[in-house]
Every structure is written in C-alpha cells, then in structure tokens.
C-alpha positions as CSV (number, residue, x, y, z in Angstrom):
1,M,-24.6,-56.0,-122.2
2,V,-21.8,-56.7,-123.9
3,E,-19.3,-54.5,-123.6
4,R,-15.6,-54.3,-125.9
5,V,-12.7,-52.5,-124.3
6,V,-9.3,-52.3,-127.2
7,V,-6.3,-53.3,-125.1
8,G,-2.9,-54.3,-125.7
9,P,-0.5,-54.0,-128.7
10,W,-2.4,-56.2,-130.6
11,K,-5.1,-54.8,-130.3
12,T,-7.2,-57.9,-128.8
13,N,-11.0,-57.5,-127.7
14,C,-11.7,-57.0,-124.1
15,Y,-15.2,-58.1,-123.7
16,I,-17.1,-57.1,-120.3
17,Y,-20.6,-58.4,-120.5
18,S,-23.5,-59.2,-118.4
19,S,-26.3,-60.9,-118.4
20,T,-27.5,-59.7,-114.5
21,K,-28.3,-56.0,-113.9
22,K,-25.4,-56.2,-111.6
23,E,-23.0,-58.5,-111.9
24,C,-20.1,-59.1,-115.4
25,I,-17.7,-61.3,-116.0
26,V,-14.5,-60.1,-117.7
27,I,-13.3,-62.0,-121.0
28,D,-10.1,-62.1,-122.3
29,P,-8.0,-59.3,-120.2
30,G,-4.2,-59.2,-122.9
31,G,-3.6,-55.3,-121.1
32,S,-4.4,-52.8,-119.9
33,E,-6.2,-53.2,-116.1
34,T,-7.2,-50.1,-115.3
35,E,-8.9,-49.0,-118.7
36,I,-10.7,-52.2,-117.6
37,A,-11.3,-51.9,-114.2
38,S,-12.3,-47.8,-115.2
39,R,-15.3,-49.5,-117.3
40,V,-16.7,-52.1,-115.1
41,D,-17.1,-48.9,-112.8
42,V,-18.7,-46.6,-115.1
43,L,-21.1,-48.9,-116.2
44,N,-21.5,-49.7,-112.1
45,M,-21.0,-53.2,-112.5
46,V,-19.2,-55.8,-110.1
47,P,-16.9,-58.3,-111.7
48,I,-17.2,-62.3,-110.4
49,G,-15.1,-63.7,-112.8
50,I,-12.4,-63.5,-115.5
51,A,-12.6,-66.2,-118.7
52,L,-10.0,-66.8,-121.1
53,T,-11.2,-68.0,-124.9
54,H,-7.4,-70.0,-124.9
55,G,-4.2,-69.5,-123.4
56,H,-2.3,-66.5,-125.3
57,V,0.0,-64.4,-124.0
58,D,-2.1,-61.0,-126.0
59,H,-5.2,-62.6,-124.2
60,L,-4.4,-62.8,-121.4
61,A,-0.9,-60.3,-120.3
62,A,-2.9,-58.4,-117.9
63,L,-4.5,-61.7,-115.8
64,G,-2.2,-61.3,-112.3
65,R,-2.0,-57.0,-112.2
66,L,-6.3,-57.0,-112.9
67,R,-7.1,-60.2,-110.0
68,D,-4.7,-57.9,-108.1
69,A,-6.5,-54.7,-107.9
70,Y,-9.6,-56.2,-106.8
71,A,-8.4,-58.6,-104.5
72,A,-7.0,-55.2,-103.4
73,R,-10.4,-53.8,-103.1
74,G,-12.3,-56.4,-102.1
75,Y,-13.1,-58.5,-105.4
76,K,-11.9,-62.6,-106.0
77,L,-11.8,-62.8,-109.3
78,P,-12.1,-66.6,-110.1
79,I,-9.9,-67.2,-113.6
80,A,-11.7,-69.8,-116.2
81,I,-10.0,-71.6,-118.6
82,S,-9.6,-75.0,-121.3
83,P,-7.7,-77.5,-119.0
84,A,-6.3,-78.3,-122.6
85,D,-4.4,-74.8,-122.3
86,R,-3.0,-74.8,-118.8
87,R,0.3,-74.9,-120.0
88,F,-0.2,-71.0,-120.1
89,L,-1.0,-70.4,-117.0
90,G,1.2,-71.5,-113.6
91,A,4.0,-72.5,-113.1
92,G,6.4,-72.2,-116.1
93,S,3.9,-70.6,-118.2
94,L,6.4,-67.4,-118.8
95,E,8.6,-69.8,-120.6
96,T,5.9,-71.4,-122.5
97,H,4.7,-67.4,-123.8
98,R,8.5,-66.8,-123.9
99,E,9.1,-69.6,-126.8
100,N,5.9,-68.6,-128.7
101,L,6.5,-64.7,-128.6
102,E,10.8,-65.8,-130.0
103,V,8.9,-67.5,-132.9
104,L,6.8,-64.3,-133.4
105,G,10.2,-62.2,-132.6
106,L,8.8,-60.3,-130.6
107,D,9.8,-59.9,-126.9
108,E,7.3,-60.6,-123.7
109,G,8.4,-57.4,-121.8
110,T,6.3,-55.7,-124.6
111,F,3.1,-57.6,-122.8
112,F,4.0,-58.4,-119.1
113,G,6.9,-55.5,-118.3
114,V,10.3,-56.4,-116.2
115,A,8.6,-57.1,-112.6
116,E,6.2,-60.6,-114.2
117,E,7.0,-63.2,-112.1
118,E,4.6,-65.6,-112.5
119,L,1.1,-65.8,-113.9
120,P,-1.7,-67.2,-111.3
121,K,-3.1,-70.6,-112.0
122,A,-6.4,-71.5,-113.2
123,D,-10.1,-71.3,-111.1
124,V,-11.9,-73.2,-113.1
125,R,-11.9,-75.5,-115.9
126,L,-14.4,-74.6,-118.8
127,K,-15.1,-78.1,-120.0
128,E,-17.7,-78.9,-123.6
129,G,-21.6,-76.9,-122.4
130,D,-20.2,-75.9,-118.6
131,R,-22.1,-72.3,-118.2
132,V,-19.4,-69.9,-118.0
133,F,-19.9,-68.7,-114.3
134,N,-23.5,-67.7,-113.6
135,M,-24.1,-65.8,-116.8
136,D,-26.1,-67.4,-119.5
137,L,-22.9,-68.9,-121.2
138,V,-22.4,-71.7,-122.9
139,V,-18.8,-74.0,-123.8
140,M,-18.3,-75.0,-126.8
141,E,-14.9,-76.3,-127.5
142,T,-13.5,-75.4,-131.1
143,P,-9.4,-76.5,-130.7
144,G,-7.6,-75.3,-133.9
145,H,-5.7,-72.2,-133.2
146,T,-4.4,-74.4,-129.2
147,P,-5.5,-77.3,-128.5
148,G,-7.6,-75.1,-125.9
149,S,-9.4,-72.9,-128.1
150,L,-13.1,-71.9,-126.3
151,C,-15.7,-70.0,-127.7
152,F,-18.9,-68.3,-125.5
153,Y,-22.1,-68.9,-126.7
154,S,-25.7,-67.3,-125.6
155,E,-28.2,-68.9,-127.4
156,R,-30.9,-65.6,-125.7
157,E,-28.5,-63.3,-127.1
158,G,-28.0,-64.7,-129.9
159,I,-24.3,-63.7,-129.8
160,L,-20.7,-65.8,-129.7
161,F,-17.7,-64.5,-128.3
162,S,-15.2,-66.8,-130.6
163,G,-11.7,-65.8,-129.1
164,D,-9.5,-66.3,-132.3
165,T,-11.9,-68.8,-133.6
166,L,-13.3,-66.8,-136.4
167,F,-12.5,-63.2,-137.1
168,F,-14.5,-61.0,-139.8
169,D,-13.1,-62.7,-143.1
170,A,-10.9,-64.6,-141.7
171,V,-10.1,-67.4,-139.2
172,G,-6.9,-67.8,-136.5
173,K,-3.0,-68.4,-136.1
174,T,-2.6,-72.8,-136.9
175,D,1.5,-71.9,-137.1
176,L,2.4,-71.6,-133.4
177,A,2.4,-74.6,-131.3
178,G,-0.6,-76.6,-130.6
179,G,-2.3,-74.8,-134.0
180,S,-4.0,-77.9,-136.3
181,E,-5.5,-76.3,-139.1
182,K,-7.6,-79.1,-140.1
183,K,-9.4,-78.8,-136.5
184,L,-9.5,-75.7,-136.3
185,R,-11.8,-76.1,-139.8
186,E,-13.4,-78.7,-137.9
187,S,-14.5,-76.6,-135.5
188,I,-16.1,-73.9,-137.2
189,V,-18.1,-76.5,-140.0
190,K,-19.3,-78.4,-137.0
191,K,-19.9,-75.7,-134.2
192,I,-19.9,-72.3,-136.0
193,S,-21.6,-72.9,-139.2
194,V,-24.7,-74.7,-137.3
195,L,-25.8,-71.2,-135.4
196,P,-28.7,-69.3,-136.7
197,P,-27.8,-67.2,-139.4
198,E,-28.5,-63.3,-136.8
199,T,-26.0,-64.6,-134.4
200,R,-23.5,-61.6,-133.5
201,I,-20.3,-63.0,-133.3
202,F,-17.5,-61.1,-131.2
203,P,-13.7,-62.4,-132.3
204,G,-10.5,-61.8,-130.2
205,H,-9.8,-59.1,-133.2
206,G,-11.2,-57.1,-135.4
207,P,-14.9,-55.3,-135.8
208,F,-18.2,-58.0,-135.1
209,T,-20.3,-59.8,-137.8
210,T,-22.3,-62.5,-138.0
211,V,-22.9,-66.5,-138.9
212,E,-24.9,-65.2,-142.0
213,R,-22.1,-62.2,-143.2
214,E,-18.9,-65.2,-143.4
215,K,-21.6,-68.2,-144.5
216,R,-20.8,-65.6,-147.8
217,G,-18.2,-63.8,-147.3
218,N,-15.1,-65.7,-145.5
219,P,-13.5,-68.1,-147.5
220,Y,-13.4,-70.8,-145.2
221,F,-16.7,-72.0,-144.1
222,R,-16.4,-72.5,-148.3
223,G,-13.9,-75.5,-148.0
224,L,-11.4,-72.8,-150.1
225,V,-8.9,-73.5,-147.2
226,Q,-5.5,-72.8,-148.6
227,E,-1.6,-72.4,-146.8
228,P,-1.9,-70.1,-143.1
229,R,-0.9,-66.7,-144.6
230,P,-1.0,-64.4,-141.2
231,T,-1.5,-60.5,-141.2
232,G,0.0,-58.2,-138.8
233,I,-0.1,-59.1,-135.9
234,T,-3.5,-60.0,-134.8
235,G,-2.6,-63.2,-135.2
236,S,-5.0,-64.2,-138.1
237,I,-5.1,-65.6,-141.5
238,A,-6.9,-64.1,-144.3
239,L,-7.6,-66.9,-147.1
240,P,-8.1,-64.7,-150.2
241,R,-10.6,-64.4,-151.9
242,T,-11.2,-66.9,-155.4
243,A,-13.7,-65.0,-158.3
244,P,-16.4,-67.1,-158.9
245,V,-15.4,-69.9,-161.7
246,A,-18.5,-70.4,-164.4
247,R,-20.0,-73.7,-164.0
248,P,-20.1,-75.9,-167.9
249,A,-23.4,-76.2,-168.3
250,P,-24.9,-80.2,-167.8
251,A,-24.4,-82.9,-170.6
252,S,-27.8,-83.2,-170.7
253,A,-29.6,-79.9,-171.2
254,S,-30.3,-79.0,-174.8
255,P,-28.0,-76.7,-177.0
256,G,-30.9,-75.1,-177.6
257,A,-32.1,-74.5,-174.8
258,A,-31.0,-70.5,-174.1
259,T,-33.1,-69.5,-178.0
260,A,-35.9,-71.9,-177.6
261,S,-38.0,-68.6,-177.0
262,P,-38.3,-66.5,-180.2
263,S,-38.7,-63.3,-177.5
264,R,-35.8,-63.4,-175.5
265,A,-33.4,-64.6,-179.0
266,V,-31.9,-60.9,-179.8
267,A,-29.7,-61.4,-182.9
268,S,-25.9,-60.5,-182.5
269,R,-23.2,-60.0,-185.2
270,T,-20.0,-61.2,-185.5
271,A,-17.0,-59.7,-187.4
272,T,-18.2,-60.6,-190.7
273,G,-21.6,-59.3,-190.1
274,S,-23.8,-62.1,-190.3
275,R,-26.1,-62.6,-188.5
276,R,-27.1,-65.2,-186.1
277,G,-30.4,-64.8,-184.4
278,S,-33.8,-66.5,-183.1
279,P,-34.2,-69.7,-184.7
280,A,-37.5,-68.0,-186.8
281,A,-34.8,-65.8,-188.0
282,R,-32.9,-68.8,-189.7
283,G,-35.9,-70.1,-191.4
284,K,-39.7,-71.4,-190.3
285,K,-37.6,-75.1,-191.6
286,H,-34.8,-74.6,-188.5
287,A,-37.9,-73.3,-186.2
288,A,-39.7,-76.0,-186.7
289,K,-37.2,-78.4,-186.1
290,V,-36.4,-76.5,-182.2
291,R,-40.1,-76.1,-181.3
292,R,-40.4,-79.5,-182.5
293,P,-42.2,-81.3,-179.3
294,A,-40.7,-85.1,-177.9
295,A,-42.2,-87.5,-180.1
296,K,-44.8,-90.1,-178.6
297,P,-44.9,-93.7,-177.8
298,S,-46.6,-94.3,-181.5
299,R,-49.1,-96.5,-181.7
300,P,-49.7,-100.1,-182.6
301,K,-50.7,-99.4,-186.6
302,R,-53.8,-101.1,-187.8
303,P,-53.9,-103.4,-190.8
304,A,-54.6,-101.5,-193.7
305,K,-57.9,-102.7,-196.1
306,A,-56.7,-104.3,-199.2
307,A,-57.4,-101.2,-201.2
308,K,-59.4,-102.0,-204.7
309,K,-57.7,-102.6,-207.5
310,K,-58.2,-100.1,-210.2
311,T,-58.5,-101.5,-213.6
312,A,-56.7,-99.3,-215.7
313,A,-58.7,-99.1,-219.5
314,P,-56.5,-100.9,-222.2
315,A,-54.6,-98.9,-224.3
316,S,-56.5,-99.1,-227.9
317,R,-59.6,-97.8,-226.2
318,A,-58.0,-94.6,-224.7
319,L,-56.3,-94.5,-228.2
320,K,-60.6,-94.5,-229.8
321,R,-61.9,-92.0,-227.4
322,L,-58.8,-89.3,-229.0
323,S,-59.7,-90.0,-231.6
324,R,-63.6,-90.1,-231.9
325,T,-63.6,-86.5,-229.4
326,A,-62.9,-83.2,-231.9
327,P,-61.2,-80.2,-231.5
328,A,-63.7,-77.4,-230.4
329,R,-64.6,-74.6,-232.9
330,K,-63.8,-70.9,-232.3
331,R,-66.3,-69.0,-233.0
332,P,-65.8,-65.8,-233.7
333,A,-65.7,-62.9,-231.8
334,S,-69.1,-61.0,-232.2
335,K,-70.1,-57.1,-233.7
336,P,-71.9,-55.1,-232.0
337,A,-75.5,-54.0,-233.6
338,R,-75.7,-50.8,-235.5
339,R,-78.2,-48.0,-234.3
340,K,-81.4,-47.0,-237.0
341,P,-81.8,-44.1,-237.6
342,V,-84.9,-42.4,-235.7
343,Q,-87.0,-41.1,-238.3
344,A,-89.2,-38.0,-237.5
345,T,-92.4,-38.6,-237.9
346,R,-95.4,-36.2,-238.1
347,S,-97.7,-35.6,-234.8
348,T,-101.2,-36.3,-235.4
349,K,-102.4,-34.1,-232.8
350,A,-103.9,-30.8,-234.5
351,P,-102.1,-27.3,-233.6
352,G,-102.2,-26.2,-230.4
353,A,-104.0,-29.8,-229.0
354,G,-103.3,-30.3,-225.1
355,R,-103.0,-26.2,-224.4
356,K,-105.1,-25.0,-221.8
357,P,-106.9,-21.9,-222.7
358,P,-106.5,-18.4,-221.5
359,R,-108.3,-17.0,-218.9
C-alpha cells in the first residue's frame, strides 16, 4: 500500500507505505505533521518508524514534531537515515540547514518555525542491502544529490522510492554542498536503469513515473548530461530535450540501395522540371547496371581448341566464277487469257421431249 501526502512549501511527496495489514512507515515527513498523522489514522495503520531518503530540510522539517506527537500517544518512532547524511540530524544540524537555505535565498523559519531548537538524532543507519524496518523495502545507496541519498526498492511490489535522485523527466540538484553530478549519473545508470522497465517510481517531488518511461523520455538516460539548471524550488534539474540528429548512411552502403526496387522508386520533379525516377525510367542500360548481381568468382578457362584454318579462295578463281554467272533475265508479266465467246448450239432433242404427259 502506498499513500502520498504532499507537504511543505516545496510540495514534497511524503509517503505512507505498508507491506503488512496493520503496520506502516512514514517516508520523508517534510512538513504538515498533523496531516500526516491524520492520514495514518484514516488508513487505520500503526506507524513503526520514519525513513529518510536524504537529509535536506524539505524532507525532514516535520521530523521532530511528528515523532513527539506519536510519543505522546504511546508510539515510539525510530528514525532511519544514511550515515553519510548524519550531519543533517542531531546537534548542529540546524546550522547545516541554515547554510543551505542561505545559498537558495530562503529563511529557516519557513520550514522549522521559531520554536525549533534541535532536530532529533538518527536511531538506525541504513546501508546498501538493508531492510527498511520490517517492510519488504531494500536500501539502495544512490549518492549524488547528497552524499547519503538513498532509494527504497520493493522487488515484490515492483516499486521504487527515489527521493530526489530521479524525478519525472528530470534529476536532482547537485550544486549544493556534498552534491556530485558524476556520482548522480553513476547511481542512476548502475542502480535504477537496470531495474525492470515496469518498475513504478515514486519521487520526492512531482508526479509518479516508471523506469521504462524515464529511459524513453529522460535525457539523462541517453547520456545528455548538461550543466545543472534548477527548476523552481523543488530542487530538480530539468535536462533540456534535444532534437534527434539524423545519422549519415554508412560508407559501405550502396548509393542506389534506396531506389533499387522499381516499385518503391518515386519520380520527383526538380525546379527546372526535370524528372528523376527509378533506374527503369532512366533507361534500360542504367537499370541493368544497378540490378546487375555481384560478380561470381571466375572459373579457370579451358584451353581453346585449335581452330581449323580456312584457306580463302584465290582472287583469280573468284573473278572467274563471277564472270561465268550471268544475271537472271526478267520474265515479262503474263497477260490474262481471253475468254472465247459461247456459241449457241441447237438442241437435237425433239420439241416437247422430256415433258410429262398431261393426265
């Protein structure tokens, strides 16, 4: 079960997570402790601990007040954080947060109020491969945004709490004390990009996303790491998109490969009206050159047989033959035969012969 509560002036995503029926943990209480406790009550859950993805003020501003509120109700909430970010908790931690806020031009009173004197110490130090309390979340060390930035991954549920390491189409800031762009890139490439594509990502700010979505849309996964450019006060770096560059055709490709098939060749007219079409339109000779298959290895030629020499007739004999043959005479066209006039002949039969006698 994952429940999100957006808290604090920087709209931090505070999560209530449970892999059991009754117990839950609170991840990154960056403000509004009353709202967080109210949501836990609505879910009818019992909190057993608070886990921090890193030590920035917008992710732990309500830490002391939330712990004290549950202590008054009889619940003890241990606090878990990476040992690399331990300077953000305990004695002297407010001075560390004050320095970071001055760099951003903000006041600490916006997050802690005037009554905050000291932040509580960490009870649990999380390292690579540890379980987060008794939940099915495994710790992944992903330094870069801070030296002790962590991600919490559940293989069974297919979810990842990325904190400020990775956002929707963006990555975390690296220009504050302890930040490193090189380490951030290594963390994303080696730890997050190797997760299953369908893994759902719940970041510290902004909307949810997936590993597959970030591989397709986040320029950081394509190696386009550029200078950090903060976007507002959420502490994220939105890497600008770049238009895809057309790749030139390989040198080994044939110049006529795109027009080798006459069915795919489309004639195009130039500005002068000339027509460029398929090889068939340019002439059979050119088409034959394009379609000519690769030359087969030549076989060794057999020795040619000796041709019989034909002795030409001497010139004198040829002249004699020509003199003997006389040209053929043309016969005159035959005239049509005349028809002889038919002469009337007297019948030798008696008159009335051959007639039938009357009845």
